[in-house]
C-alpha positions as CSV (number, residue, x, y, z in Angstrom):
1,M,74.6,-70.6,24.8
2,N,78.2,-69.9,25.2
3,D,79.1,-67.5,22.4
4,S,82.5,-65.9,22.9
5,M,85.0,-66.7,20.2
6,E,87.9,-66.1,22.6
7,E,86.4,-68.7,25.0
8,A,86.0,-71.2,22.2
9,I,89.6,-70.7,21.1
10,Q,90.9,-71.3,24.7
11,Y,88.6,-74.3,25.1
12,A,89.8,-75.9,21.8
13,K,93.5,-75.1,22.6
14,K,93.2,-76.8,26.0
15,Y,91.2,-79.7,24.7
16,L,93.8,-80.5,22.0
17,E,96.7,-80.0,24.4
18,D,95.0,-82.5,26.9
19,L,94.5,-84.9,24.0
20,L,98.1,-84.7,23.0
21,S,99.3,-85.2,26.6
22,F,97.4,-88.4,26.5
23,F,99.9,-89.6,23.9
24,G,102.8,-88.4,26.0
25,L,103.2,-85.1,24.2
26,N,103.3,-82.0,26.4
27,T,103.4,-79.1,24.0
28,D,101.9,-75.7,23.5
29,V,99.3,-75.6,20.8
30,Y,99.4,-72.3,18.9
31,A,95.8,-71.1,18.6
32,T,94.6,-68.3,16.4
33,R,91.4,-67.4,14.4
34,D,90.9,-67.0,10.7
35,D,87.5,-65.4,10.1
36,E,85.2,-67.8,11.9
37,V,87.6,-70.7,12.0
38,I,89.8,-71.6,15.0
39,Q,93.3,-72.5,13.7
40,L,95.2,-74.9,16.0
41,N,98.8,-75.4,15.1
42,V,100.8,-78.2,16.8
43,P,104.5,-77.5,16.6
44,S,106.9,-80.0,15.0
45,T,107.9,-82.9,17.4
46,H,109.1,-86.5,17.3
47,L,105.5,-87.6,17.0
48,N,104.7,-85.8,13.7
49,G,104.4,-89.0,11.7
50,F,102.0,-90.6,14.2
51,L,99.9,-87.4,14.8
52,I,99.5,-86.7,11.1
53,G,99.0,-90.4,10.1
54,Q,98.5,-91.8,6.7
55,R,97.6,-88.9,4.3
56,G,96.6,-86.9,7.3
57,D,94.0,-89.3,8.7
58,N,95.1,-89.1,12.4
59,M,95.2,-85.3,12.1
60,R,91.7,-85.2,10.7
61,S,90.6,-87.4,13.6
62,L,92.1,-85.0,16.1
63,Q,90.3,-82.2,14.3
64,Y,87.0,-84.1,14.5
65,L,87.4,-84.9,18.2
66,T,88.2,-81.2,19.0
67,S,85.3,-80.0,16.9
68,T,82.9,-82.5,18.5
69,A,84.1,-81.4,22.0
70,L,83.4,-77.8,21.1
71,K,79.9,-78.6,19.9
72,N,79.2,-80.6,23.1
73,S,80.2,-77.6,25.2
74,N,77.8,-75.3,23.3
75,F,80.3,-73.6,21.1
76,A,77.9,-74.5,18.4
77,N,78.9,-72.8,15.2
78,T,82.6,-72.9,15.6
79,R,84.8,-74.5,12.9
80,V,88.2,-75.9,13.8
81,N,91.2,-76.5,11.7
82,V,94.0,-78.6,13.2
83,D,97.4,-78.5,11.5
84,I,100.5,-80.4,12.7
85,A,104.0,-79.2,11.9
86,E,102.5,-77.0,9.1
87,Y,101.6,-80.2,7.2
88,K,98.4,-78.6,5.7
89,K,100.1,-75.3,5.1
90,Q,103.0,-76.9,3.1
91,R,100.5,-79.1,1.2
92,A,98.4,-76.1,0.3
93,D,101.6,-74.2,-0.8
94,R,102.6,-77.2,-3.0
95,L,99.0,-77.4,-4.4
96,R,99.1,-73.7,-5.2
97,E,102.3,-74.1,-7.2
98,R,100.7,-77.0,-9.2
99,A,97.5,-75.0,-9.7
100,E,99.4,-72.0,-11.0
101,A,100.6,-74.2,-13.9
102,W,97.1,-75.4,-14.6
103,V,95.7,-71.8,-14.4
104,K,98.4,-70.6,-16.9
105,Q,97.7,-73.5,-19.2
106,V,93.9,-72.7,-19.3
107,R,94.7,-69.0,-19.8
108,D,97.1,-69.5,-22.6
109,S,95.1,-72.2,-24.4
110,G,91.7,-70.8,-23.9
111,E,90.5,-74.3,-23.3
112,P,88.7,-75.5,-20.1
113,M,90.5,-78.1,-18.0
114,D,89.1,-80.8,-15.7
115,L,91.3,-81.3,-12.6
116,Q,91.5,-84.6,-10.7
117,P,89.1,-85.1,-7.8
118,M,90.2,-83.4,-4.6
119,N,88.8,-82.7,-1.1
120,A,86.9,-79.5,-0.2
121,A,89.9,-77.8,1.4
122,D,92.0,-78.4,-1.7
123,R,89.2,-77.2,-4.0
124,R,88.9,-74.0,-2.0
125,V,92.7,-73.3,-2.5
126,V,92.3,-73.8,-6.3
127,H,89.1,-71.7,-6.5
128,Q,90.9,-68.9,-4.7
129,L,93.8,-69.1,-7.1
130,A,91.7,-69.2,-10.2
131,A,89.8,-66.1,-9.0
132,E,93.2,-64.3,-8.4
133,Y,94.1,-65.0,-12.0
134,G,90.7,-63.9,-13.3
135,L,89.6,-67.4,-14.4
136,S,86.2,-69.0,-13.6
137,S,86.1,-72.3,-11.7
138,D,83.2,-74.7,-10.9
139,S,83.1,-77.8,-8.8
140,D,81.6,-80.7,-10.7
141,G,80.7,-84.3,-9.8
142,E,79.5,-85.9,-6.6
143,G,81.2,-87.3,-3.5
144,R,84.7,-88.7,-4.2
145,D,84.5,-87.7,-7.8
146,R,84.0,-84.0,-7.1
147,H,86.5,-82.0,-9.0
148,I,87.1,-78.5,-10.4
149,V,86.7,-77.4,-13.9
150,L,88.9,-74.4,-14.7
151,K,87.5,-72.2,-17.5
152,P,88.9,-69.1,-19.3
153,S,87.0,-66.1,-18.2
154,E,84.4,-64.8,-20.6
155,G,85.7,-61.5,-21.8
């Protein structure tokens, strides 16, 4: 088993750079780690739209390919997050701004609030924010209907 996180980061960085060069993009991927997740950030280029794709579909595919390549090279328990031109970061920042309004509404009204369904990454952002504001939050529903219920903290 190949276990070194540094090796995994280098492998993932090179794999993604090779993949991008396949599309004619020779660029340096910025690779870091956040806990146990390898963060790969592709700088902004003329190919942003194509690499991100509709609602981030192509970006997710690049992430999936990189993740699969890591697993196939025995970097078994390594998670990868691919971001292009800070698309995910900006999206998370916008989501946080919206979520702050929801959190304040729940805190002021004392009433629970069901949010619209969102993916796991977005739910994680909202759960963190709710915790920062001292609210409780649960995920409810299955599959595509999975959503967060914000609740005033018992106290």
